[in-house]
C-alpha positions in Angstrom: -39.8 -71.1 8.8 -41.0 -67.9 10.1 -38.6 -65.2 11.1 -40.9 -62.2 12.4 -40.1 -58.3 10.9 -38.8 -57.5 14.2 -36.3 -60.9 14.2 -35.4 -59.1 11.1 -34.7 -55.5 11.6 -32.8 -57.1 15.1 -30.6 -59.2 12.6 -29.6 -56.3 10.4 -29.1 -53.9 12.8 -26.2 -56.6 14.1 -24.9 -57.0 11.0 -24.4 -53.3 10.5 -22.2 -52.7 13.3 -20.3 -55.7 12.9 -19.6 -54.4 9.3 -18.6 -50.8 11.5 -16.3 -52.3 13.4 -15.1 -54.3 10.8 -14.0 -51.0 8.7 -12.6 -49.1 12.2 -10.3 -52.3 12.8 -9.0 -51.6 9.3 -8.5 -48.4 9.8 -6.3 -49.1 12.8 -4.6 -51.7 11.2 -3.7 -49.4 8.0 -2.6 -46.8 11.0 -0.4 -49.0 13.0 1.6 -50.2 9.4 2.3 -46.4 9.0 3.6 -45.8 12.2 5.9 -49.3 12.5 7.5 -48.3 9.3 7.9 -44.1 10.3 9.6 -45.3 13.5 12.6 -47.6 12.2 15.5 -45.1 12.3 15.3 -42.4 14.8 15.7 -45.3 17.3 18.9 -46.6 15.8 20.7 -43.5 15.1 21.1 -43.0 19.3 22.3 -45.9 20.4 26.0 -45.4 21.6 27.7 -48.5 20.7 26.8 -48.0 17.1 26.6 -44.2 16.2 26.5 -44.5 13.1 24.3 -47.4 13.0 24.2 -50.8 12.5 24.2 -53.2 8.8 21.4 -55.1 7.5 23.9 -58.6 9.5 23.8 -56.4 12.9 26.9 -54.7 13.0 28.3 -51.5 14.2 28.8 -49.8 10.8 31.9 -48.1 10.5 32.6 -43.4 10.2 31.1 -43.0 7.2 34.0 -40.9 4.8 37.5 -41.2 4.5 39.8 -42.9 7.4 41.7 -40.4 9.7 45.1 -40.9 9.3 47.1 -40.9 12.0 50.8 -39.5 12.4 53.1 -41.2 14.6 55.8 -39.4 16.0 59.2 -41.2 16.4 60.9 -41.4 20.0 
C-alpha cells in the first residue's frame, strides 16, 4: 500500500496533537488529586453538629482534654 508524503505528515501531526492532549490531561489529573487531598480538613472543622470533627466510623468526636468537673449543690 502506498501512502503519500502529505498523508504521512498529516498522520504525524494528528499523533503529535493527541500526545499533547494526553500530556495536558495527565497534568490536570495530578493537579486535581493534589487539590482533593488538600481540601479535606477545613470542610470538616466548620460543622456545628461536631465542632471537634468526626471519628473514622462517622461518630462525632468528644471535646479534647480532660472532662470538665460539675459541682453539684445540695438543696
